[in-house]
Residue frames as qw, qx, qy, qz and C-alpha x, y, z in Angstrom:
[[0.639, -0.137, -0.631, -0.418, 2.16, 42.69, -28.33],
 [0.456, -0.146, -0.786, 0.391, 2.87, 41.41, -24.79],
 [0.047, 0.116, 0.397, -0.909, 1.52, 44.56, -23.14],
 [0.522, -0.005, -0.287, -0.803, -1.62, 44.52, -25.28],
 [0.619, -0.121, -0.767, -0.121, -2.20, 40.88, -24.45],
 [0.295, -0.163, -0.702, 0.627, -1.80, 41.58, -20.73],
 [0.240, 0.078, 0.152, -0.956, -4.23, 44.49, -20.92],
 [0.617, -0.043, -0.475, -0.626, -6.82, 42.37, -22.71],
 [0.654, -0.150, -0.739, 0.062, -6.43, 39.52, -20.23],
 [0.023, 0.265, -0.503, 0.822, -6.53, 41.80, -17.18],
 [0.657, -0.248, 0.044, -0.711, -10.22, 41.15, -16.44],
 [0.916, -0.039, -0.379, -0.122, -9.43, 37.43, -16.26],
 [0.239, 0.534, -0.650, 0.484, -6.61, 37.94, -13.73],
 [0.551, -0.349, 0.512, -0.560, -8.68, 36.86, -10.69],
 [0.961, 0.114, 0.032, -0.251, -9.65, 33.64, -12.46],
 [0.701, 0.492, -0.458, 0.240, -6.07, 32.94, -13.53],
 [0.061, -0.547, 0.616, -0.563, -4.89, 33.66, -10.00],
 [0.788, -0.209, 0.330, -0.476, -7.46, 31.27, -8.56],
 [0.952, 0.258, -0.160, -0.043, -6.33, 28.50, -10.89],
 [0.423, 0.578, -0.566, 0.408, -2.70, 29.14, -9.96],
 [0.385, -0.452, 0.567, -0.571, -3.54, 28.89, -6.25],
 [0.927, -0.015, 0.159, -0.341, -5.47, 25.65, -6.85],
 [0.808, 0.435, -0.373, 0.136, -2.51, 24.18, -8.74],
 [0.128, 0.565, -0.628, 0.519, -0.22, 25.05, -5.83],
 [0.653, -0.303, 0.436, -0.541, -2.60, 23.46, -3.31],
 [0.969, 0.168, -0.045, -0.174, -2.85, 20.27, -5.37],
 [0.607, 0.535, -0.506, 0.299, 0.94, 20.08, -5.76],
 [0.152, -0.506, 0.625, -0.575, 1.44, 20.50, -2.00],
 [0.826, -0.143, 0.290, -0.462, -1.23, 17.89, -1.21],
 [0.918, 0.316, -0.240, -0.009, 0.41, 15.40, -3.59],
 [0.337, 0.579, -0.603, 0.433, 3.80, 16.06, -2.02],
 [0.420, -0.384, 0.587, -0.575, 2.44, 15.33, 1.45],
 [0.917, 0.052, 0.092, -0.385, 0.41, 12.32, 0.27],
 [0.899, 0.338, -0.246, 0.125, 3.45, 10.64, -1.30],
 [0.061, -0.781, 0.531, -0.323, 5.97, 11.68, 1.41],
 [0.687, 0.113, -0.712, 0.091, 7.88, 8.49, 2.37],
 [0.116, 0.133, -0.704, 0.688, 8.22, 9.46, 6.04],
 [0.552, -0.039, 0.197, -0.810, 4.47, 10.09, 6.34],
 [0.820, 0.089, -0.444, -0.352, 3.73, 6.73, 4.70],
 [0.503, 0.151, -0.774, 0.354, 6.13, 4.96, 7.07],
 [0.190, -0.116, 0.535, -0.815, 4.41, 6.65, 10.02],
 [0.732, 0.024, -0.064, -0.678, 1.04, 5.44, 8.73],
 [0.744, 0.145, -0.650, -0.059, 2.42, 1.91, 8.35],
 [0.233, 0.153, -0.754, 0.595, 3.67, 1.96, 11.95],
 [0.439, -0.040, 0.333, -0.833, 0.30, 3.20, 13.19],
 [0.788, 0.094, -0.362, -0.490, -1.44, 0.52, 11.16],
 [0.593, 0.134, -0.768, 0.201, 0.72, -2.17, 12.74],
 [0.053, -0.109, 0.631, -0.766, -0.04, -0.77, 16.20],
 [0.641, 0.012, 0.057, -0.766, -3.76, -0.95, 15.46],
 [0.776, 0.116, -0.583, -0.209, -3.39, -4.57, 14.33],
 [0.417, 0.128, -0.773, 0.461, -1.47, -5.53, 17.48],
 [0.229, -0.042, 0.480, -0.846, -4.04, -3.73, 19.66],
 [0.180, 0.336, 0.924, -0.033, -6.84, -5.69, 18.00],
 [0.264, 0.536, 0.171, -0.783, -8.51, -2.60, 16.54],
 [0.623, 0.492, -0.327, -0.513, -8.39, -4.03, 13.02],
 [0.925, -0.041, 0.377, -0.023, -8.25, -7.57, 11.67],
 [0.557, -0.269, 0.582, 0.528, -5.61, -9.14, 9.45],
 [0.458, 0.555, 0.593, 0.361, -7.64, -8.60, 6.26],
 [0.033, 0.986, 0.162, 0.004, -8.04, -4.87, 6.93],
 [0.458, -0.706, 0.364, 0.399, -4.34, -4.62, 7.79],
 [0.588, 0.032, 0.630, 0.507, -3.34, -6.34, 4.53],
 [0.340, 0.773, 0.471, 0.257, -5.65, -4.13, 2.45],
 [0.105, -0.992, 0.005, 0.076, -4.40, -0.87, 3.99],
 [0.569, -0.529, 0.457, 0.434, -0.77, -2.02, 3.95],
 [0.585, 0.313, 0.579, 0.474, -1.04, -2.73, 0.21],
 [0.183, 0.924, 0.287, 0.174, -2.48, 0.74, -0.38],
 [0.322, -0.904, 0.196, 0.203, 0.31, 2.40, 1.59],
 [0.627, -0.280, 0.554, 0.471, 3.03, 0.37, -0.10],
 [0.501, 0.594, 0.500, 0.383, 1.55, 1.27, -3.51],
 [0.008, -0.997, -0.074, -0.030, 1.72, 4.95, -2.52],
 [0.503, -0.699, 0.389, 0.327, 5.32, 4.53, -1.46],
 [0.646, 0.043, 0.614, 0.453, 6.21, 2.75, -4.70],
 [0.322, 0.614, 0.500, 0.519, 4.40, 5.24, -6.99],
 [0.310, -0.475, -0.317, 0.760, 5.44, 8.48, -5.33],
 [0.185, 0.553, -0.021, -0.812, 4.64, 10.95, -8.12],
 [0.547, 0.313, 0.751, 0.195, 2.52, 9.25, -10.77],
 [0.357, 0.881, 0.288, -0.114, 1.55, 12.54, -12.43],
 [0.002, 0.897, -0.358, -0.258, 5.17, 13.53, -13.05]]
């Protein structure tokens, strides 16, 4: 039964392969997005921008909250 199923699904192999690749790309992007060291680097850069006067306190607070939420909720889909 397994061989017959594989033969029948063979024409769909490129589509299944594409979906597998997309799943891998999404998983890697999520891993990088929620990486604690990357978030800490972004927080440090954000603080530098505040001290340099590039952003105001309100923008700093908004972005800091977003980054801290990412750090706190590292893998919400899992």
